[in-house]
N, CA, C and O atoms as CSV, one atom per row, in Angstrom:
chain,resi,resn,atom,element,x,y,z
A,1,GLN,N,N,-85.347,30.764,5.611
A,1,GLN,CA,C,-83.351,31.176,6.341
A,1,GLN,C,C,-82.792,29.755,6.780
A,1,GLN,O,O,-81.765,29.274,6.302
A,2,HIS,N,N,-83.596,29.123,7.763
A,2,HIS,CA,C,-82.347,28.445,8.223
A,2,HIS,C,C,-82.075,27.352,7.212
A,2,HIS,O,O,-80.869,27.119,7.285
A,3,GLU,N,N,-82.650,26.558,6.283
A,3,GLU,CA,C,-82.227,25.295,5.603
A,3,GLU,C,C,-81.510,26.249,4.860
A,3,GLU,O,O,-80.387,25.748,4.809
A,4,ALA,N,N,-81.456,27.666,4.054
A,4,ALA,CA,C,-80.685,28.260,3.154
A,4,ALA,C,C,-78.819,27.821,3.914
A,4,ALA,O,O,-77.808,27.161,3.676
A,5,ALA,N,N,-79.689,29.184,5.339
A,5,ALA,CA,C,-78.121,28.871,6.103
A,5,ALA,C,C,-77.151,26.835,6.349
A,5,ALA,O,O,-75.982,26.518,6.569
A,6,GLU,N,N,-78.747,25.812,6.100
A,6,GLU,CA,C,-78.419,24.418,7.043
A,6,GLU,C,C,-77.228,24.260,4.862
A,6,GLU,O,O,-76.100,23.936,4.492
A,7,ALA,N,N,-78.381,24.689,4.288
A,7,ALA,CA,C,-77.919,24.370,2.956
A,7,ALA,C,C,-75.666,24.863,2.274
A,7,ALA,O,O,-74.765,24.523,1.508
A,8,GLY,N,N,-75.977,25.631,3.137
A,8,GLY,CA,C,-74.325,26.156,3.110
A,8,GLY,C,C,-73.357,25.658,3.792
A,8,GLY,O,O,-72.221,25.557,3.329
A,9,LEU,N,N,-73.763,25.198,5.252
A,9,LEU,CA,C,-73.054,24.784,6.393
A,9,LEU,C,C,-73.032,23.685,5.198
A,9,LEU,O,O,-72.549,23.960,4.100
A,10,ARG,N,N,-73.400,22.854,5.398
A,10,ARG,CA,C,-73.184,21.408,4.473
A,10,ARG,C,C,-72.725,21.470,2.924
A,10,ARG,O,O,-72.588,20.543,2.126
A,11,ALA,N,N,-72.532,22.846,2.756
A,11,ALA,CA,C,-72.015,22.024,1.496
A,11,ALA,C,C,-70.664,22.761,1.842
A,11,ALA,O,O,-69.777,22.389,1.074
A,12,GLU,N,N,-70.194,23.786,2.855
A,12,GLU,CA,C,-68.959,24.114,2.773
A,12,GLU,C,C,-68.160,22.844,3.768
A,12,GLU,O,O,-67.049,22.439,3.427
A,13,ALA,N,N,-68.791,22.345,4.886
A,13,ALA,CA,C,-68.680,20.656,4.962
A,13,ALA,C,C,-67.922,19.768,4.315
A,13,ALA,O,O,-66.857,19.187,4.529
A,14,ALA,N,N,-69.113,19.819,3.071
A,14,ALA,CA,C,-68.970,18.420,2.226
A,14,ALA,C,C,-67.467,19.659,1.485
A,14,ALA,O,O,-67.032,19.032,0.518
A,15,ALA,N,N,-66.961,20.503,1.563
A,15,ALA,CA,C,-65.893,21.179,1.127
A,15,ALA,C,C,-64.726,20.497,1.346
A,15,ALA,O,O,-63.812,19.990,0.696
A,16,LEU,N,N,-65.164,20.701,2.803
A,16,LEU,CA,C,-63.768,20.931,4.163
A,16,LEU,C,C,-63.723,19.367,4.327
A,16,LEU,O,O,-62.889,18.722,4.962
A,17,ALA,N,N,-64.520,19.022,3.802
A,17,ALA,CA,C,-63.983,16.967,4.226
A,17,ALA,C,C,-63.258,16.370,2.380
A,17,ALA,O,O,-62.665,15.296,2.278
A,18,GLN,N,N,-63.453,17.178,1.326
A,18,GLN,CA,C,-63.292,17.087,0.759
A,18,GLN,C,C,-61.629,17.893,0.251
A,18,GLN,O,O,-60.918,17.648,-0.724
A,19,ARG,N,N,-61.459,18.865,1.341
A,19,ARG,CA,C,-60.076,19.624,1.572
A,19,ARG,C,C,-59.858,18.673,2.157
A,19,ARG,O,O,-59.033,17.945,1.604
A,20,LEU,N,N,-60.428,18.160,3.523
A,20,LEU,CA,C,-59.735,17.592,3.625
A,20,LEU,C,C,-58.997,16.247,3.397
A,20,LEU,O,O,-57.997,16.127,4.104
A,21,GLN,N,N,-59.344,14.905,2.326
A,21,GLN,CA,C,-59.385,14.388,1.991
A,21,GLN,C,C,-57.824,14.216,0.740
A,21,GLN,O,O,-57.118,13.316,0.285
A,22,GLU,N,N,-57.993,16.132,0.617
A,22,GLU,CA,C,-56.626,15.965,0.227
A,22,GLU,C,C,-55.754,16.089,-0.196
A,22,GLU,O,O,-55.089,15.851,-1.205
A,23,LEU,N,N,-55.755,16.998,1.687
A,23,LEU,CA,C,-54.621,16.836,2.779
A,23,LEU,C,C,-54.169,15.415,3.096
A,23,LEU,O,O,-52.970,15.140,3.085
A,24,GLU,N,N,-55.090,14.516,3.375
A,24,GLU,CA,C,-54.588,13.632,3.434
A,24,GLU,C,C,-54.475,12.701,2.734
A,24,GLU,O,O,-54.822,11.666,3.303
A,25,ARG,N,N,-54.145,12.571,1.736
A,25,ARG,CA,C,-53.636,12.209,0.047
A,25,ARG,C,C,-52.501,13.189,-0.047
A,25,ARG,O,O,-51.428,12.599,-0.170
A,26,ARG,N,N,-52.406,14.353,-0.030
A,26,ARG,CA,C,-50.424,15.143,0.394
A,26,ARG,C,C,-49.655,14.606,1.647
A,26,ARG,O,O,-48.463,14.302,1.662
A,27,HIS,N,N,-50.812,14.517,3.030
A,27,HIS,CA,C,-49.783,14.271,3.926
A,27,HIS,C,C,-49.286,12.243,3.478
A,27,HIS,O,O,-48.149,11.830,3.705
A,28,GLU,N,N,-50.302,11.405,2.918
A,28,GLU,CA,C,-50.140,10.638,2.423
A,28,GLU,C,C,-48.623,10.362,1.530
A,28,GLU,O,O,-47.798,9.531,1.911
A,29,LYS,N,N,-48.520,10.851,0.822
A,29,LYS,CA,C,-47.007,11.588,-0.838
A,29,LYS,C,C,-46.110,11.820,-0.153
A,29,LYS,O,O,-45.008,11.271,-0.160
A,30,THR,N,N,-46.688,13.120,0.879
A,30,THR,CA,C,-45.058,13.567,1.561
A,30,THR,C,C,-44.373,12.250,2.723
A,30,THR,O,O,-43.175,11.966,2.685
A,31,CYS,N,N,-45.433,11.502,3.782
A,31,CYS,CA,C,-44.644,10.316,3.872
A,31,CYS,C,C,-43.713,9.432,3.532
A,31,CYS,O,O,-42.538,9.268,3.861
A,32,GLU,N,N,-44.702,8.704,2.564
A,32,GLU,CA,C,-44.494,8.409,1.645
A,32,GLU,C,C,-42.123,8.315,1.076
A,32,GLU,O,O,-41.193,7.516,1.188
A,33,GLU,N,N,-42.461,10.210,0.327
A,33,GLU,CA,C,-41.538,10.499,0.349
A,33,GLU,C,C,-40.167,10.987,1.408
A,33,GLU,O,O,-38.979,11.220,1.185
A,34,VAL,N,N,-40.805,10.994,2.325
A,34,VAL,CA,C,-39.820,10.931,3.256
A,34,VAL,C,C,-38.786,9.772,3.880
A,34,VAL,O,O,-37.633,9.613,4.279
A,35,PHE,N,N,-40.336,8.931,3.622
A,35,PHE,CA,C,-39.407,7.480,4.014
A,35,PHE,C,C,-38.539,7.190,3.034
A,35,PHE,O,O,-37.418,6.740,3.271
A,36,ARG,N,N,-38.990,7.425,1.839
A,36,ARG,CA,C,-37.882,7.304,0.750
A,36,ARG,C,C,-36.777,7.828,1.144
A,36,ARG,O,O,-35.816,7.112,1.427
A,37,VAL,N,N,-36.714,9.712,1.263
A,37,VAL,CA,C,-35.825,10.420,1.241
A,37,VAL,C,C,-34.647,8.996,2.671
A,37,VAL,O,O,-33.523,8.510,2.548
A,38,GLN,N,N,-35.437,8.895,3.511
A,38,GLN,CA,C,-34.533,8.796,4.873
A,38,GLN,C,C,-34.260,7.060,4.552
A,38,GLN,O,O,-33.299,6.843,5.290
A,39,ARG,N,N,-34.556,5.860,3.925
A,39,ARG,CA,C,-34.159,4.968,3.503
A,39,ARG,C,C,-32.456,5.432,2.080
A,39,ARG,O,O,-31.402,4.834,1.864
A,40,GLN,N,N,-33.039,6.680,1.511
A,40,GLN,CA,C,-32.190,6.881,0.348
A,40,GLN,C,C,-30.257,7.108,1.693
A,40,GLN,O,O,-29.070,6.904,1.951
A,41,ALA,N,N,-31.356,7.578,1.917
A,41,ALA,CA,C,-30.165,8.705,2.790
A,41,ALA,C,C,-29.435,7.239,3.403
A,41,ALA,O,O,-28.400,6.707,3.002
A,42,LEU,N,N,-30.101,6.916,4.208
A,42,LEU,CA,C,-29.306,5.535,4.929
A,42,LEU,C,C,-28.335,4.330,3.956
A,42,LEU,O,O,-27.562,3.478,4.394
A,43,PHE,N,N,-28.564,4.515,3.063
A,43,PHE,CA,C,-28.672,3.226,2.137
A,43,PHE,C,C,-27.004,5.113,1.431
A,43,PHE,O,O,-26.185,4.677,0.622
A,44,MET,N,N,-26.926,5.699,1.567
A,44,MET,CA,C,-25.752,6.574,0.925
A,44,MET,C,C,-25.313,6.451,2.069
A,44,MET,O,O,-24.393,7.235,1.836
A,45,LYS,N,N,-25.044,6.024,3.659
A,45,LYS,CA,C,-24.805,6.506,5.242
A,45,LYS,C,C,-23.855,4.972,4.615
A,45,LYS,O,O,-22.635,5.135,4.623
A,46,SER,N,N,-24.285,3.768,4.175
A,46,SER,CA,C,-23.408,2.261,4.128
A,46,SER,C,C,-22.734,2.585,3.025
A,46,SER,O,O,-21.568,2.512,3.412
A,47,GLU,N,N,-22.700,3.006,1.499
A,47,GLU,CA,C,-22.098,3.000,0.950
A,47,GLU,C,C,-21.092,4.092,0.944
A,47,GLU,O,O,-20.339,4.133,-0.030
A,48,ARG,N,N,-20.945,5.100,2.001
A,48,ARG,CA,C,-19.739,6.322,2.352
A,48,ARG,C,C,-18.911,4.997,3.548
A,48,ARG,O,O,-17.791,4.537,3.766
A,49,GLN,N,N,-20.140,4.863,3.979
A,49,GLN,CA,C,-18.670,4.066,4.780
A,49,GLN,C,C,-17.880,2.755,4.244
A,49,GLN,O,O,-16.695,2.453,4.381
A,50,ALA,N,N,-18.826,2.150,3.656
A,50,ALA,CA,C,-18.162,1.344,2.706
A,50,ALA,C,C,-16.304,1.773,1.752
A,50,ALA,O,O,-15.145,1.371,1.655
A,51,ALA,N,N,-17.596,3.225,1.113
A,51,ALA,CA,C,-16.280,3.708,0.786
A,51,ALA,C,C,-15.005,3.982,1.032
A,51,ALA,O,O,-13.922,3.754,0.494
A,52,GLU,N,N,-15.492,4.656,2.197
A,52,GLU,CA,C,-14.110,5.061,3.674
A,52,GLU,C,C,-13.654,3.419,3.579
A,52,GLU,O,O,-12.567,3.349,4.151
A,53,ASP,N,N,-13.860,2.730,3.325
A,53,ASP,CA,C,-13.309,1.511,4.966
A,53,ASP,C,C,-12.121,0.967,3.482
A,53,ASP,O,O,-11.061,0.393,3.732
A,54,ARG,N,N,-12.616,1.320,1.853
A,54,ARG,CA,C,-12.817,0.546,0.732
A,54,ARG,C,C,-10.770,1.685,1.031
A,54,ARG,O,O,-9.773,1.182,1.548
A,55,LEU,N,N,-10.878,3.099,0.497
A,55,LEU,CA,C,-9.966,4.155,0.950
A,55,LEU,C,C,-8.829,3.699,1.388
A,55,LEU,O,O,-7.732,3.437,0.894
A,56,GLY,N,N,-9.695,3.626,3.235
A,56,GLY,CA,C,-8.445,2.364,4.491
A,56,GLY,C,C,-8.175,1.253,3.768
A,56,GLY,O,O,-7.184,0.774,4.320
A,57,ALA,N,N,-8.530,0.441,2.694
A,57,ALA,CA,C,-8.009,-0.814,2.933
A,57,ALA,C,C,-6.867,-0.191,1.292
A,57,ALA,O,O,-6.170,-0.840,0.512
A,58,ALA,N,N,-7.025,0.555,1.338
A,58,ALA,CA,C,-6.130,1.050,-0.452
A,58,ALA,C,C,-4.744,2.002,-0.045
A,58,ALA,O,O,-3.666,2.072,-0.634
A,59,GLN,N,N,-5.214,2.701,1.198
A,59,GLN,CA,C,-4.159,3.217,1.505
A,59,GLN,C,C,-3.710,2.331,2.832
A,59,GLN,O,O,-2.720,2.845,3.352
A,60,LYS,N,N,-4.095,1.325,3.416
A,60,LYS,CA,C,-3.024,0.702,3.561
A,60,LYS,C,C,-1.830,-0.371,2.926
A,60,LYS,O,O,-0.691,-0.482,3.381
A,61,GLN,N,N,-2.405,-1.140,1.735
A,61,GLN,CA,C,-1.987,-2.062,0.596
A,61,GLN,C,C,-0.645,-0.020,0.510
A,61,GLN,O,O,0.360,0.405,1.079
A,62,LEU,N,N,-1.113,0.211,-0.001
A,62,LEU,CA,C,-0.215,1.678,-0.059
A,62,LEU,C,C,1.107,1.843,0.428
A,62,LEU,O,O,2.199,1.948,-0.131
A,63,GLU,N,N,0.660,1.841,1.853
A,63,GLU,CA,C,1.901,2.111,2.873
A,63,GLU,C,C,3.012,0.961,2.375
A,63,GLU,O,O,4.230,1.060,2.231
A,64,GLN,N,N,2.455,0.267,2.249
A,64,GLN,CA,C,3.033,-1.696,2.248
A,64,GLN,C,C,3.640,-2.054,1.452
A,64,GLN,O,O,4.504,-2.930,1.431
A,65,ALA,N,N,3.052,-1.074,0.305
A,65,ALA,CA,C,4.550,-1.777,-0.695
A,65,ALA,C,C,4.827,-0.271,-0.887
A,65,ALA,O,O,4.995,-0.122,-2.097
A,66,GLN,N,N,4.977,1.132,-0.141
A,66,GLN,CA,C,5.869,1.722,-0.181
A,66,GLN,C,C,6.789,1.312,0.691
A,66,GLN,O,O,7.850,1.933,0.745
A,67,ASP,N,N,6.611,0.434,1.355
A,67,ASP,CA,C,7.684,-0.074,2.399
A,67,ASP,C,C,8.661,-0.703,1.850
A,67,ASP,O,O,9.836,-0.386,2.035
A,68,GLU,N,N,8.146,-2.015,0.848
A,68,GLU,CA,C,8.188,-2.549,0.248
A,68,GLU,C,C,9.439,-2.932,-0.619
A,68,GLU,O,O,10.324,-3.787,-0.628
A,69,ALA,N,N,8.956,-1.623,-1.486
A,69,ALA,CA,C,9.899,-0.725,-2.200
A,69,ALA,C,C,11.193,-0.279,-1.803
A,69,ALA,O,O,12.233,-0.567,-2.395
A,70,ARG,N,N,11.107,0.370,-0.875
A,70,ARG,CA,C,11.928,1.058,-0.041
A,70,ARG,C,C,12.709,-0.217,0.272
A,70,ARG,O,O,13.882,-0.100,-0.082
A,71,ARG,N,N,12.408,-1.466,0.857
A,71,ARG,CA,C,13.403,-2.479,1.009
A,71,ARG,C,C,14.220,-3.053,0.399
A,71,ARG,O,O,15.367,-3.275,0.786
A,72,LEU,N,N,13.529,-3.510,-1.097
A,72,LEU,CA,C,14.102,-3.514,-2.858
A,72,LEU,C,C,15.190,-2.482,-3.182
A,72,LEU,O,O,16.091,-2.476,-4.020
A,73,ARG,N,N,14.643,-1.238,-1.835
A,73,ARG,CA,C,15.753,-0.181,-2.621
A,73,ARG,C,C,17.516,-0.597,-1.860
A,73,ARG,O,O,18.709,-0.668,-2.157
A,74,GLU,N,N,16.698,-0.745,-0.900
A,74,GLU,CA,C,18.321,-1.296,0.446
A,74,GLU,C,C,18.138,-2.358,-0.124
A,74,GLU,O,O,17.446,-2.786,0.800
A,75,LEU,N,N,18.138,-3.222,-0.865
A,75,LEU,CA,C,18.031,-5.228,-0.162
A,75,LEU,C,C,19.204,-4.579,-2.070
A,75,LEU,O,O,20.258,-5.108,-2.425
A,76,HIS,N,N,18.549,-3.514,-2.749
A,76,HIS,CA,C,19.219,-3.739,-3.956
A,76,HIS,C,C,20.912,-2.532,-3.854
A,76,HIS,O,O,21.821,-2.525,-4.684
A,77,GLY,N,N,20.854,-2.002,-3.070
A,77,GLY,CA,C,21.819,-1.108,-2.780
A,77,GLY,C,C,22.591,-2.010,-2.161
A,77,GLY,O,O,23.691,-2.046,-2.714
A,78,HIS,N,N,22.479,-3.022,-0.937
A,78,HIS,CA,C,23.420,-3.715,-0.719
A,78,HIS,C,C,23.792,-4.628,-1.616
A,78,HIS,O,O,24.941,-4.956,-1.320
A,79,ALA,N,N,23.194,-5.588,-3.159
A,79,ALA,CA,C,23.771,-5.884,-3.156
A,79,ALA,C,C,24.611,-5.443,-4.755
A,79,ALA,O,O,25.284,-6.184,-5.471
A,80,GLU,N,N,24.275,-4.009,-4.945
A,80,GLU,CA,C,25.794,-3.594,-5.082
A,80,GLU,C,C,26.774,-3.098,-4.667
A,80,GLU,O,O,27.667,-2.515,-5.282
A,81,ASP,N,N,26.653,-3.317,-3.524
A,81,ASP,CA,C,28.102,-3.192,-2.613
A,81,ASP,C,C,27.985,-4.485,-2.475
A,81,ASP,O,O,26.783,-4.304,-2.669
A,82,ALA,N,N,28.061,-5.551,-2.336
A,82,ALA,CA,C,28.695,-7.081,-2.747
A,82,ALA,C,C,29.109,-7.158,-3.928
A,82,ALA,O,O,30.241,-7.586,-4.152
A,83,ALA,N,N,28.163,-6.707,-5.058
A,83,ALA,CA,C,29.021,-6.877,-6.359
A,83,ALA,C,C,30.169,-6.330,-6.260
A,83,ALA,O,O,31.325,-6.750,-6.315
A,84,ARG,N,N,29.618,-5.184,-6.083
A,84,ARG,CA,C,31.358,-3.994,-5.954
A,84,ARG,C,C,32.308,-5.310,-5.091
A,84,ARG,O,O,32.860,-6.053,-5.902
A,85,LEU,N,N,32.532,-5.638,-3.792
A,85,LEU,CA,C,33.763,-5.996,-3.270
A,85,LEU,C,C,33.712,-7.669,-4.144
A,85,LEU,O,O,34.578,-8.458,-3.769
A,86,VAL,N,N,33.091,-7.982,-4.850
A,86,VAL,CA,C,33.183,-9.103,-5.657
A,86,VAL,C,C,34.295,-8.532,-7.018
A,86,VAL,O,O,35.293,-9.141,-7.401
A,87,ARG,N,N,33.836,-7.368,-7.504
A,87,ARG,CA,C,34.671,-7.189,-8.233
A,87,ARG,C,C,36.545,-6.931,-7.640
A,87,ARG,O,O,37.705,-7.056,-8.032
A,88,ASP,N,N,35.872,-6.579,-6.666
A,88,ASP,CA,C,37.357,-5.688,-5.665
A,88,ASP,C,C,38.369,-7.513,-5.771
A,88,ASP,O,O,39.382,-7.950,-6.317
A,89,ARG,N,N,37.473,-7.922,-5.035
A,89,ARG,CA,C,37.925,-9.132,-4.952
A,89,ARG,C,C,38.236,-10.102,-6.274
A,89,ARG,O,O,38.872,-11.152,-6.190
A,90,ASP,N,N,37.767,-9.653,-7.307
A,90,ASP,CA,C,37.994,-10.381,-8.864
A,90,ASP,C,C,40.068,-10.069,-9.006
A,90,ASP,O,O,41.095,-10.718,-9.210
A,91,ARG,N,N,39.565,-8.465,-8.693
A,91,ARG,CA,C,40.244,-8.243,-9.003
A,91,ARG,C,C,42.592,-8.270,-8.064
A,91,ARG,O,O,43.740,-8.400,-8.489
A,92,LYS,N,N,41.916,-8.062,-6.810
A,92,LYS,CA,C,43.018,-8.334,-6.367
A,92,LYS,C,C,43.463,-9.687,-6.724
A,92,LYS,O,O,44.569,-10.025,-7.147
A,93,VAL,N,N,42.442,-10.400,-6.489
A,93,VAL,CA,C,43.075,-11.858,-6.974
A,93,VAL,C,C,44.109,-11.525,-8.175
A,93,VAL,O,O,45.302,-11.317,-7.955
A,94,GLY,N,N,43.448,-11.492,-9.656
A,94,GLY,CA,C,44.419,-10.682,-10.723
A,94,GLY,C,C,45.301,-10.674,-10.983
A,94,GLY,O,O,46.057,-11.115,-11.849
A,95,ASP,N,N,45.262,-9.681,-9.539
A,95,ASP,CA,C,46.614,-8.695,-8.873
A,95,ASP,C,C,47.323,-9.752,-8.474
A,95,ASP,O,O,48.502,-10.022,-8.707
A,96,ARG,N,N,46.509,-10.340,-7.846
A,96,ARG,CA,C,47.655,-11.524,-6.746
A,96,ARG,C,C,49.156,-12.366,-7.797
A,96,ARG,O,O,50.381,-12.487,-7.781
A,97,GLU,N,N,47.792,-12.795,-8.686
A,97,GLU,CA,C,48.326,-13.431,-10.715
A,97,GLU,C,C,49.309,-13.153,-11.339
A,97,GLU,O,O,50.301,-13.679,-11.842
A,98,SER,N,N,48.537,-11.615,-11.124
A,98,SER,CA,C,50.243,-11.463,-12.041
A,98,SER,C,C,51.474,-11.092,-10.923
A,98,SER,O,O,52.591,-10.935,-11.417
A,99,TRP,N,N,51.372,-10.974,-9.778
A,99,TRP,CA,C,52.641,-11.109,-9.512
A,99,TRP,C,C,53.156,-12.362,-8.829
A,99,TRP,O,O,54.110,-12.452,-8.056
A,100,ARG,N,N,52.414,-13.226,-9.225
A,100,ARG,CA,C,52.413,-14.801,-8.765
A,100,ARG,C,C,53.949,-14.859,-10.317
A,100,ARG,O,O,55.075,-15.350,-10.383
A,101,ALA,N,N,53.044,-14.039,-11.280
A,101,ALA,CA,C,53.613,-14.841,-12.780
A,101,ALA,C,C,54.967,-13.632,-12.242
A,101,ALA,O,O,55.854,-14.020,-11.482
A,102,ALA,N,N,54.947,-12.936,-12.497
A,102,ALA,CA,C,56.411,-11.834,-12.052
A,102,ALA,C,C,57.292,-12.138,-11.265
A,102,ALA,O,O,58.445,-11.879,-11.610
A,103,GLY,N,N,56.988,-13.003,-9.509
A,103,GLY,CA,C,57.460,-13.266,-9.099
A,103,GLY,C,C,58.393,-15.067,-9.416
A,103,GLY,O,O,59.247,-15.635,-8.736
A,104,ARG,N,N,58.004,-15.300,-10.167
A,104,ARG,CA,C,58.249,-16.620,-10.846
A,104,ARG,C,C,60.185,-16.142,-11.358
A,104,ARG,O,O,61.343,-16.392,-11.024
A,105,GLY,N,N,59.520,-15.460,-12.191
A,105,GLY,CA,C,61.063,-14.888,-12.683
A,105,GLY,C,C,62.729,-14.309,-11.347
A,105,GLY,O,O,63.903,-13.975,-11.504
A,106,MET,N,N,61.730,-14.520,-10.115
A,106,MET,CA,C,62.467,-14.098,-9.396
A,106,MET,C,C,63.142,-14.905,-8.188
A,106,MET,O,O,62.281,-15.636,-7.700
A,107,PRO,N,N,64.349,-15.036,-7.541
A,107,PRO,CA,C,64.842,-15.792,-6.337
A,107,PRO,C,C,63.421,-15.721,-4.830
A,107,PRO,O,O,62.740,-14.877,-4.247
A,108,PRO,N,N,63.654,-17.198,-4.825
A,108,PRO,CA,C,62.234,-17.249,-3.460
A,108,PRO,C,C,62.343,-16.775,-2.199
A,108,PRO,O,O,61.712,-17.203,-1.233
A,109,ALA,N,N,63.853,-15.096,-2.189
A,109,ALA,CA,C,63.291,-14.898,-0.916
A,109,ALA,C,C,62.840,-13.205,-1.226
A,109,ALA,O,O,62.445,-12.334,-0.451
A,110,LEU,N,N,63.065,-13.190,-2.545
A,110,LEU,CA,C,62.554,-11.800,-2.853
A,110,LEU,C,C,61.491,-11.592,-3.405
A,110,LEU,O,O,61.175,-10.612,-4.079
A,111,TRP,N,N,60.451,-13.160,-2.960
A,111,TRP,CA,C,58.490,-12.691,-3.851
A,111,TRP,C,C,58.113,-12.169,-2.591
A,111,TRP,O,O,58.641,-12.715,-1.623
A,112,PRO,N,N,57.420,-11.353,-2.399
A,112,PRO,CA,C,56.060,-10.990,-1.462
A,112,PRO,C,C,55.108,-11.696,-0.957
A,112,PRO,O,O,54.308,-12.499,-1.438
A,113,ASN,N,N,55.357,-11.174,0.378
A,113,ASN,CA,C,54.744,-12.573,1.527
A,113,ASN,C,C,53.477,-12.369,0.815
A,113,ASN,O,O,53.134,-11.188,0.757
A,114,PRO,N,N,52.544,-13.385,0.152
A,114,PRO,CA,C,50.903,-12.864,-0.390
A,114,PRO,C,C,49.655,-13.118,1.211
A,114,PRO,O,O,48.456,-12.872,1.339
A,115,LEU,N,N,50.557,-13.628,2.048
A,115,LEU,CA,C,49.329,-14.221,2.963
A,115,LEU,C,C,48.376,-13.202,3.140
A,115,LEU,O,O,47.237,-13.204,2.675
A,116,PRO,N,N,49.137,-11.930,4.153
A,116,PRO,CA,C,48.211,-11.162,4.198
A,116,PRO,C,C,47.126,-10.896,3.076
A,116,PRO,O,O,45.915,-10.922,3.291
A,117,VAL,N,N,47.861,-10.571,1.544
A,117,VAL,CA,C,46.618,-9.858,0.826
A,117,VAL,C,C,45.298,-11.481,1.196
A,117,VAL,O,O,44.147,-11.385,1.621
A,118,LEU,N,N,45.805,-12.340,0.952
A,118,LEU,CA,C,44.667,-14.156,0.970
A,118,LEU,C,C,43.527,-13.589,1.688
A,118,LEU,O,O,42.363,-13.458,1.310
A,119,GLN,N,N,44.121,-13.257,2.872
A,119,GLN,CA,C,43.834,-12.915,4.437
A,119,GLN,C,C,43.150,-12.052,3.915
A,119,GLN,O,O,42.309,-12.884,3.574
A,120,GLU,N,N,42.727,-11.096,3.526
A,120,GLU,CA,C,42.380,-9.708,3.547
A,120,GLU,C,C,40.883,-10.191,2.237
A,120,GLU,O,O,39.762,-9.693,2.343
A,121,THR,N,N,41.231,-11.123,1.221
A,121,THR,CA,C,40.466,-12.397,0.664
A,121,THR,C,C,39.252,-12.326,0.797
A,121,THR,O,O,38.224,-11.681,0.592
A,122,GLU,N,N,40.102,-13.950,1.559
A,122,GLU,CA,C,39.189,-14.686,2.067
A,122,GLU,C,C,38.389,-14.224,3.428
A,122,GLU,O,O,37.421,-14.969,3.588
A,123,THR,N,N,38.490,-13.236,4.449
A,123,THR,CA,C,37.208,-12.347,4.237
A,123,THR,C,C,36.308,-11.045,3.893
A,123,THR,O,O,35.377,-10.715,4.627
A,124,ARG,N,N,36.640,-10.363,2.776
A,124,ARG,CA,C,35.228,-10.467,2.298
A,124,ARG,C,C,34.996,-11.000,1.405
A,124,ARG,O,O,33.932,-10.516,1.020
A,125,HIS,N,N,35.278,-11.702,0.781
A,125,HIS,CA,C,35.114,-12.874,0.822
A,125,HIS,C,C,33.749,-14.066,1.437
A,125,HIS,O,O,33.006,-14.835,0.828
A,126,SER,N,N,33.870,-13.810,2.549
A,126,SER,CA,C,33.413,-14.780,3.745
A,126,SER,C,C,31.753,-13.440,4.445
A,126,SER,O,O,30.668,-13.649,4.987
A,127,LYS,N,N,32.349,-12.453,4.080
A,127,LYS,CA,C,31.739,-11.358,4.506
A,127,LYS,C,C,30.255,-11.240,2.924
A,127,LYS,O,O,29.046,-11.036,2.815
A,128,VAL,N,N,30.899,-11.397,2.454
A,128,VAL,CA,C,29.764,-10.648,0.829
A,128,VAL,C,C,28.807,-12.417,0.792
A,128,VAL,O,O,27.616,-12.465,0.483
A,129,VAL,N,N,29.737,-13.865,1.216
A,129,VAL,CA,C,28.755,-14.342,1.272
A,129,VAL,C,C,27.890,-14.317,1.926
A,129,VAL,O,O,26.716,-14.435,1.573
A,130,THR,N,N,28.565,-14.057,3.715
A,130,THR,CA,C,27.200,-13.946,4.436
A,130,THR,C,C,25.728,-12.635,4.276
A,130,THR,O,O,24.610,-12.521,4.780
A,131,LEU,N,N,26.581,-11.835,3.262
A,131,LEU,CA,C,25.530,-10.733,2.810
A,131,LEU,C,C,24.680,-11.281,2.438
A,131,LEU,O,O,23.501,-11.189,2.781
A,132,TYR,N,N,25.329,-12.175,1.398
A,132,TYR,CA,C,23.798,-12.698,0.000
A,132,TYR,C,C,23.028,-13.613,0.849
A,132,TYR,O,O,21.806,-13.671,0.718
A,133,ARG,N,N,24.034,-14.780,2.241
A,133,ARG,CA,C,22.924,-15.747,2.517
A,133,ARG,C,C,21.621,-14.771,3.110
A,133,ARG,O,O,20.415,-14.933,2.920
A,134,SER,N,N,22.257,-13.808,3.820
A,134,SER,CA,C,20.796,-13.226,4.737
A,134,SER,C,C,19.557,-12.015,3.219
A,134,SER,O,O,18.450,-11.910,2.691
A,135,HIS,N,N,20.811,-11.508,3.286
A,135,HIS,CA,C,19.617,-11.136,1.750
A,135,HIS,C,C,18.604,-12.220,1.183
A,135,HIS,O,O,17.381,-12.097,1.235
A,136,LEU,N,N,19.068,-12.958,0.808
A,136,LEU,CA,C,18.561,-14.964,-0.004
A,136,LEU,C,C,17.464,-14.514,1.649
A,136,LEU,O,O,16.506,-13.747,1.748
A,137,LEU,N,N,18.046,-15.248,2.546
A,137,LEU,CA,C,16.327,-15.497,4.161
A,137,LEU,C,C,15.914,-15.227,3.323
A,137,LEU,O,O,15.498,-15.847,2.344
A,138,TYR,N,N,16.024,-13.210,3.858
A,138,TYR,CA,C,15.260,-12.289,4.442
A,138,TYR,C,C,14.080,-11.954,3.065
A,138,TYR,O,O,13.091,-11.241,3.234
A,139,ALA,N,N,14.464,-12.699,1.567
A,139,ALA,CA,C,14.446,-12.250,0.633
A,139,ALA,C,C,12.451,-13.755,0.601
A,139,ALA,O,O,11.246,-13.523,0.501
A,140,VAL,N,N,12.811,-14.321,0.665
A,140,VAL,CA,C,13.133,-15.296,1.460
A,140,VAL,C,C,11.582,-16.056,2.249
A,140,VAL,O,O,10.960,-17.090,2.003
A,141,GLN,N,N,11.379,-14.847,3.363
A,141,GLN,CA,C,10.698,-15.131,4.791
A,141,GLN,C,C,10.012,-13.830,4.317
A,141,GLN,O,O,9.160,-13.289,5.022
């Protein structure tokens, strides 16, 4: 009876030892899997951070491009205004020339005084030149 109990206990001990070995193997596998998952999570976190950094840089570039586009639209508007002023000046110069041609047939006492027109034209011309210079300097900067 004693030998039968001892044999039963030895068999049970052997089965428990085998089960313990199996559990140890499963534990090692689980630890390896946990380590792999942690490593992958850390990698994903760093990838996410890098993507967020790239997104931030792209958003900043987009804002800069939008600011530049807005500035260029303003410059374009100023250039159109300046071109309009030049066309007006050219038209007035043409009008002055036609007045001169018409006035050649009149006695000098009846000629209109072109001095205010010339002064206004010169003033506008100076403003246009100043505007163009400022735009060019701004564009170069």
